[in-house]
C-alpha positions in Angstrom: -66.4 -39.4 -20.6 -62.7 -40.4 -20.4 -60.1 -38.3 -18.7 -58.0 -36.2 -21.1 -54.3 -36.7 -20.7 -51.9 -34.2 -22.3 -49.9 -35.3 -25.3 -46.2 -36.1 -24.8 -43.6 -33.7 -26.2 -40.2 -33.7 -27.7 -39.4 -36.5 -30.1 -42.8 -38.1 -29.6 -44.7 -34.8 -30.2 -46.6 -36.3 -33.2 -48.2 -39.1 -31.1 -51.9 -39.2 -30.6 -53.1 -37.8 -27.3 -54.3 -40.3 -24.7 -57.8 -40.7 -23.4 -58.3 -43.0 -20.4 -61.4 -45.3 -20.0 -62.3 -47.4 -17.1 -63.8 -50.3 -19.1 -64.4 -51.7 -22.6 -68.1 -51.1 -22.1 -67.5 -47.4 -21.4 -65.4 -47.0 -24.5 -67.8 -49.0 -26.7 -70.7 -46.7 -25.6 -68.6 -43.6 -26.2 -67.6 -44.5 -29.8 -70.6 -46.6 -30.8 -72.8 -43.7 -31.9 -70.9 -42.8 -35.0 -69.0 -46.1 -35.5 -70.7 -46.7 -38.9 -70.4 -43.2 -40.3 -69.3 -42.9 -43.9 -68.2 -40.3 -46.4 -68.3 -40.0 -50.2 -64.9 -40.5 -51.8 -64.2 -39.7 -55.4 -61.6 -42.0 -56.9 -59.7 -42.1 -60.2 -57.4 -44.9 -61.3 -54.1 -44.3 -63.0 -54.1 -43.9 -66.8 -53.1 -46.9 -68.9 -49.6 -45.7 -69.8 -48.6 -44.9 -66.3 -49.0 -48.6 -65.4 -46.3 -49.5 -67.9 -42.5 -49.3 -67.4 -41.2 -45.9 -68.4 -39.4 -47.2 -71.5 -42.7 -48.7 -72.9 -45.0 -45.7 -72.3 -46.3 -44.1 -75.5 -45.5 -40.4 -75.9 -48.5 -39.0 -77.8 -51.5 -41.0 -76.5 -53.0 -42.6 -73.4 -56.2 -44.0 -72.0 -57.6 -42.4 -68.8 -58.2 -44.6 -65.8 -61.7 -45.4 -64.5 -63.2 -43.1 -62.0 -66.2 -42.9 -59.7 -67.6 -42.2 -56.2 -67.8 -44.6 -53.3 -69.1 -44.6 -49.8 -66.1 -45.1 -47.5 -66.0 -45.7 -43.7 -65.2 -42.5 -41.9 -63.2 -44.2 -39.2 -60.5 -46.9 -39.1 -59.6 -48.7 -35.8 -56.8 -50.7 -34.4 -56.9 -52.7 -31.1 -53.8 -53.7 -29.2 -53.7 -56.0 -26.2 -51.2 -53.9 -24.3 -49.7 -50.4 -24.0 -46.8 -50.0 -26.3 -44.5 -47.1 -27.2 -45.3 -47.4 -30.9 -47.7 -49.0 -33.3 -45.6 -50.5 -36.0 -46.0 -53.3 -38.6 -45.1 -56.9 -37.8 -41.8 -56.8 -39.7 -40.6 -53.9 -37.6 -41.6 -55.6 -34.3 -39.4 -58.7 -35.0 -36.2 -56.8 -35.8 -34.5 -57.7 -32.5 -36.1 -61.1 -32.2 -34.1 -62.8 -35.0 -30.6 -62.5 -36.4 -29.8 -61.2 -39.8 -29.9 -64.5 -41.6 -33.3 -65.4 -40.0 -34.7 -62.1 -40.9 -33.7 -62.6 -44.5 -35.5 -65.9 -44.6 -38.6 -64.3 -43.1 -38.4 -61.5 -45.8 -38.1 -64.2 -48.5 -41.2 -66.0 -47.1 -43.1 -62.7 -47.3 -41.8 -61.9 -50.7 -42.9 -65.3 -52.0 -46.4 -64.8 -50.5 -46.7 -61.3 -52.0 -45.6 -62.6 -55.4 -48.2 -65.4 -55.3 -51.1 -63.1 -54.3 -50.1 -60.5 -56.9 -49.9 -63.1 -59.7 -53.3 -64.6 -58.9 -55.2 -61.4 -57.9 -53.5 -58.7 -60.1 -53.6 -56.2 -57.2 -50.1 -55.0 -56.3 -50.9 -53.1 -53.1 -53.5 -55.5 -51.5 -51.1 -58.4 -52.3 -49.1 -57.1 -49.4 -52.2 -57.0 -47.2 -53.3 -60.6 -47.6 -50.0 -62.1 -46.5 -50.0 -59.7 -43.6 -53.5 -60.8 -42.7 -52.5 -64.5 -42.6 -49.4 -63.9 -40.5 -46.4 -63.2 -42.7 -44.2 -60.3 -41.5 -44.7 -57.3 -43.8 -44.4 -53.5 -43.8 -48.2 -53.2 -43.6 -50.2 -52.5 -40.4 -53.5 -54.2 -39.8 -56.6 -51.9 -39.3 -60.3 -52.4 -39.4 -63.3 -50.3 -40.2 -65.4 -52.0 -37.5 -65.3 -50.9 -33.9 -66.2 -54.4 -32.5 -63.3 -56.0 -34.3 -60.8 -53.6 -32.9 -62.3 -54.1 -29.4 -61.7 -57.9 -29.9 -58.1 -57.5 -30.7 -57.6 -55.2 -27.7 -59.4 -57.5 -25.4 -58.0 -60.9 -26.5 -55.6 -61.5 -23.7 -55.9 -62.4 -20.0 -57.1 -59.4 -18.0 -54.7 -60.3 -15.1 -51.7 -60.6 -17.4 -52.1 -57.2 -19.1 -54.2 -54.8 -17.1 -54.5 -52.1 -19.8 -55.2 -52.2 -23.5 -55.2 -49.6 -26.3 -57.6 -48.8 -29.1 -56.8 -46.3 -31.9 -59.4 -44.4 -34.0 -58.3 -42.7 -37.2 -60.6 -40.2 -39.0 -60.0 -41.4 -42.5 -62.1 -38.6 -44.1 -59.7 -36.1 -42.6 -56.5 -37.8 -43.9 -57.8 -39.2 -47.2 -55.5 -37.0 -49.2 -52.6 -38.4 -47.2 -53.4 -42.0 -48.2 -55.0 -41.6 -51.7 -53.7 -39.8 -54.7 -55.9 -39.5 -57.8 -54.7 -41.2 -60.9 -51.9 -42.8 -59.0 -50.3 -39.6 -57.6 -47.7 -40.4 -54.9 -48.8 -39.9 -51.3 -47.0 -40.2 -47.9 -49.2 -43.1 -46.8 -51.3 -45.8 -48.5 -54.4 -47.6 -47.2 -56.9 -50.1 -48.6 -59.6 -52.6 -47.5 -58.6 -56.2 -48.2 -62.0 -57.9 -48.1 -62.1 -60.5 -50.9 -64.4 -63.3 -52.1 -61.7 -65.9 -51.2 -61.0 -64.4 -47.8 -64.1 -64.6 -45.6 -61.9 -64.0 -42.6 -60.8 -60.6 -44.0 -64.4 -59.7 -44.7 -65.4 -60.8 -41.3 -62.7 -58.6 -39.7 -63.5 -55.7 -42.1 -59.8 -55.7 -42.6 -57.7 -52.8 -43.9 -54.0 -52.2 -44.2 -51.9 -49.1 -44.1 -48.2 -48.5 -45.1 -45.8 -45.8 -45.9 -46.4 -44.4 -49.4 -43.8 -43.7 -52.1 -43.4 -40.1 -51.0 -42.7 -40.9 -47.4 -40.4 -43.9 -48.1 -38.0 -41.5 -49.9 -38.0 -39.1 -46.9 -37.8 -41.7 -44.1 -35.7 -44.3 -46.0 -35.7 -47.5 -43.9 -37.8 -46.3 -40.9 -41.0 -48.3 -40.5 -44.5 -46.9 -40.5 -45.7 -46.0 -37.0 -49.4 -45.3 -36.7 -49.0 -43.6 -33.3 -46.0 -41.5 -34.3 -47.0 -40.5 -37.9 -46.8 -36.7 -38.4 -49.5 -37.1 -41.1 -52.1 -38.6 -38.8 -51.4 -36.8 -35.5 -54.3 -34.4 -35.6 -56.9 -36.9 -36.6 -55.8 -40.0 -34.5 -57.2 -40.7 -31.1 -55.6 -43.2 -28.7 -57.8 -44.7 -25.9 -56.2 -46.6 -23.0 -58.7 -49.0 -21.5 -58.8 -50.9 -18.2 -59.1 -54.6 -19.0 -61.4 -55.6 -16.2 -64.3 -56.5 -18.6 -62.2 -57.4 -21.7 -63.4 -61.0 -21.9 -67.0 -59.9 -22.8 -65.6 -58.3 -26.0 -63.6 -61.3 -27.3 -65.1 -62.9 -30.4 -62.9 -65.9 -31.5 -65.0 -66.5 -34.6 -63.1 -63.5 -36.1 -60.0 -65.6 -36.3 -61.4 -68.7 -38.1 -59.9 -69.4 -41.5 -61.6 -72.7 -42.3 -64.2 -70.9 -44.5 -61.5 -69.1 -46.5 -60.6 -70.2 -50.0 -57.2 -68.6 -49.4 -56.6 -70.6 -46.2 -54.3 -73.2 -47.7 -52.1 -70.7 -49.5 -49.9 -69.7 -46.5 -48.7 -73.3 -45.9 -48.1 -73.7 -49.6 -46.0 -70.6 -49.5 -43.9 -72.0 -46.6 -43.3 -75.3 -48.4 -42.3 -73.4 -51.5 -39.9 -71.4 -49.4 -38.5 -74.7 -48.2 -38.0 -75.7 -51.8 -36.3 -72.5 -52.6 -33.8 -72.9 -49.8 -33.1 -76.5 -50.7 -32.3 -77.1 -47.0 -33.9 -77.0 -43.6 -35.4 -73.8 -42.1 -33.9 -72.8 -38.8 -36.2 -74.1 -36.0 -36.9 -70.7 -34.6 -38.1 -69.4 -37.9 -40.2 -72.5 -38.6 -41.8 -72.4 -35.1 -42.6 -68.7 -35.4 -44.1 -68.9 -38.8 -46.1 -72.1 -38.2 -47.5 -70.6 -35.0 -48.9 -67.6 -36.8 -50.4 -68.8 -40.1 -53.4 -71.0 -41.0 -52.4 -74.6 -41.4 -54.3 -76.4 -44.1 -53.4 -78.7 -46.9 -54.2 -77.7 -50.4 -58.0 -78.0 -51.0 -59.6 -79.0 -54.3 -59.0 -76.5 -57.1 -61.0 -76.2 -60.3 -59.2 -75.2 -63.5 -61.0 -73.7 -66.5 -59.8 -73.6 -70.0 -61.0 -71.2 -72.8 -62.1 -71.9 -76.3 -58.5 -72.0 -77.5 -57.6 -74.5 -74.8 -55.5 -72.0 -72.8 -55.8 -71.8 -69.1 -58.4 -69.1 -68.1 -59.1 -69.2 -64.4 -59.1 -71.1 -61.1 -61.9 -71.7 -58.6 -60.6 -72.2 -55.1 -62.4 -74.0 -52.2 -62.3 -73.4 -48.5 -61.3 -76.3 -46.1 -64.9 -76.4 -44.9 -66.2 -76.7 -48.5 -63.5 -79.2 -49.4 -64.4 -81.5 -46.5 -68.0 -81.5 -47.6 -66.8 -82.4 -51.2 -64.3 -85.1 -50.3 -64.9 -86.2 -46.7 -61.2 -85.4 -45.9 -59.8 -83.3 -43.1 -57.6 -80.5 -44.5 -56.3 -79.2 -41.1 -52.6 -79.9 -40.4 -50.9 -80.6 -37.1 -48.6 -77.8 -35.9 -45.8 -80.1 -34.8 -45.9 -82.0 -38.0 -45.5 -78.8 -40.0 -42.5 -77.7 -37.9 -40.9 -81.1 -38.3 -41.4 -80.9 -42.1 -40.0 -77.4 -42.5 -36.9 -78.2 -40.4 -36.2 -81.4 -42.4 -33.4 -81.5 -45.0 -35.8 -83.3 -47.3 -37.3 -80.5 -49.4 -40.7 -80.6 -51.2 -41.8 -79.4 -54.7 -42.9 -75.8 -54.9 -46.7 -75.3 -55.2 -47.6 -75.3 -58.9 -50.9 -73.6 -58.5 -49.4 -70.5 -56.9 -46.1 -70.4 -58.8 -46.9 -72.0 -62.2 -49.2 -71.8 -65.1 -51.2 -74.9 -66.2 -50.4 -76.2 -69.7 -53.2 -76.0 -72.4 -55.9 -78.7 -72.5 -59.0 -79.5 -74.5 -60.8 -76.2 -75.5 -63.7 -75.2 -73.3 -63.1 -77.8 -70.6 -62.6 -77.7 -66.8 -60.8 -80.0 -64.4 -60.8 -80.6 -60.6 -57.5 -81.1 -58.9 -57.9 -83.4 -55.8 -55.3 -84.8 -53.4 -53.0 -87.3 -55.2 -53.8 -85.9 -58.7 -51.0 -84.9 -61.1 -51.0 -81.9 -63.4 -48.5 -80.3 -65.7 -47.5 -76.6 -65.3 -45.0 -74.2 -66.6 -43.1 -72.4 -63.8 -43.4 -68.6 -63.5 -41.3 -68.1 -60.4 -37.5 -68.7 -60.7 -37.0 -71.6 -58.3 -33.6 -73.2 -58.0 -32.8 -75.8 -60.7 -32.4 -75.4 -64.5 -35.8 -76.8 -65.3 -37.7 -74.4 -63.0 -35.6 -71.3 -63.4 -36.1 -71.3 -67.2 -39.9 -71.6 -67.1 -39.6 -75.3 -67.8 -42.5 -77.7 -67.6 -43.0 -80.1 -64.7 -45.6 -82.6 -63.5 -46.7 -81.9 -60.0 -48.7 -84.1 -57.6 -51.3 -82.5 -55.3 -50.4 -83.2 -51.6 
């Protein structure tokens, strides 16, 4: 059993108490017994009218949201390859790394990513989580419901360079009312799993995100979410400090692979669309930082479906691995080539799949878009230029 160390006091009085462990194996044995515990959670979606802008809500009638009961993981985990004074989202951690202009560009990249995911998935909250998962700086903090995944992220650094690591365990059952409000009621925190059919990596990592909720954003204004320091979690959050001597045995690099993700080409498409938005070169520090964090894949084949009226109905996306089997092409992109492209004054077209809407075709048909193909779309995102900012039509070539 680990040695109990007393919690800190004063300003940090809300931080989780520290438990010291001499090895990853010791901690894994200690937590493994109930790592897969679950609890029954009753959920209820917001009513139809509350999803509308206030000015459009009917006064005398409404449709209730769906409701049900699900089995939910009891514990959420987070692994960190070092001992840090706080556990904050990626956007908060880069505040002093970039100047104000560079931070505004990084925020614009994240906003573009969130917009694309929300338009294509229809899920406002998780559309923050997928960009975060693929490396964009957001206000969301990565978590997992799988102990071995958290151990990997705590272990994935040289044991000589960083002798101690940290793993957090949060009892979600005890704080569920802090992160989930029935029928859309505001809560101080928000959390959700982001596993998705197009994100095998998120499924493999059993990925979750957590952010400040609407109620806490009002109280704390611009302060970032801090897992370790949150007053809402302090009684149900454990912090384990681990000696890194056996960390290499707990590293699983397959968790980081994105080549079987159908979302894998989206991040680079977002960066190129950011480049198009700016109509100039990205600062080299911004380009290097972003390109070093995100998956680097060219757009893979996309299948478009059209309904019986000829209107666009749906996409089917393919992963780089599936695309290579289909076409024999390699969809991986060289890091240095991407950085050179993003820091060039020659700007590309935005990505029409993520930011546009295909024009109607023959009813009941489908079409594959392959590298070099052209297709016509109507823009949905207001990119610079009269044609694009007014939802004009444009013919795009797949890169």
